[in-house]
C-alpha positions in Angstrom: 0.0 0.0 0.0 1.3 3.5 -0.8 2.1 6.1 1.9 -0.7 8.7 1.8 -1.3 11.8 3.8 -3.4 15.0 4.0 -6.7 13.7 2.5 -4.9 12.9 -0.8 -5.1 9.3 -2.0 -4.7 7.3 -5.2 -7.3 4.7 -6.1 -6.3 1.3 -4.9 -8.0 -1.8 -6.5 -8.0 -5.2 -5.0 -9.7 -8.6 -5.6 -11.4 -10.2 -2.6 -10.0 -13.6 -1.7 -13.2 -14.6 0.1 -16.8 -13.4 0.7 -16.8 -10.7 3.3 -19.4 -8.9 5.4 -19.6 -5.2 4.7 -21.7 -2.1 5.8 -23.5 -0.3 3.0 -23.0 3.4 2.9 -25.6 6.1 2.0 -23.7 9.1 0.8 -25.1 12.6 0.5 -22.2 14.9 -0.4 -19.5 14.5 2.2 -22.0 13.1 4.7 -21.9 9.3 5.0 -24.1 7.1 7.1 -24.8 3.4 7.7 -27.4 2.0 5.4 -27.4 -1.7 6.3 -25.3 -4.8 6.2 -24.4 -6.9 3.1 -21.8 -9.2 1.7 -19.3 -8.8 -1.1 -18.6 -12.1 -3.0 -15.3 -13.8 -3.3 -13.5 -12.5 -6.4 -15.2 -9.1 -6.4 -12.9 -6.4 -7.6 -13.3 -3.4 -5.3 -11.7 0.1 -5.3 -10.5 1.4 -2.0 -11.6 5.0 -2.3 -11.6 6.7 1.1 -11.5 6.6 4.9 -13.8 4.4 6.8 -15.8 5.1 10.0 -12.8 4.4 12.2 -9.0 3.7 11.9 -9.6 0.0 11.2 -11.9 0.5 8.2 -11.9 2.0 4.7 -14.5 2.9 2.1 -14.7 0.8 -1.0 -16.7 1.1 -4.2 -18.1 -2.0 -5.9 -20.5 -1.7 -8.9 -21.1 2.0 -8.1 -22.1 1.5 -4.5 -20.0 2.4 -1.4 -19.3 0.1 1.5 -17.3 0.3 4.7 -14.9 -2.6 5.0 -12.5 -3.6 7.7 -8.9 -3.3 6.5 -8.1 -6.9 7.8 -10.7 -8.2 5.3 -8.7 -6.5 2.5 -5.3 -7.6 3.8 -4.3 -3.9 4.3 -1.7 -3.8 7.1 -2.5 -0.2 7.9 -4.9 2.5 7.1 -3.7 4.0 3.7 -5.6 7.3 4.5 -4.2 8.0 7.9 -2.0 11.1 8.3 
């Protein structure tokens, strides 16, 4: 994972090695809120595209929808968006 700082990030794509539980995100501008639970299937190609709801999570995009995902499920050793 690249070193990123100051709210700047590059799009990071990854393929899921297994089915994972995720939290759907309802976004209205910069406001994001929980919109329910779901799963992303094994083999799904997701784009890591922002910070999550805490230091252990990130936001991913899959098929045009946003989800909060725990970094451990993406095999990210650290939060790529932390300062």
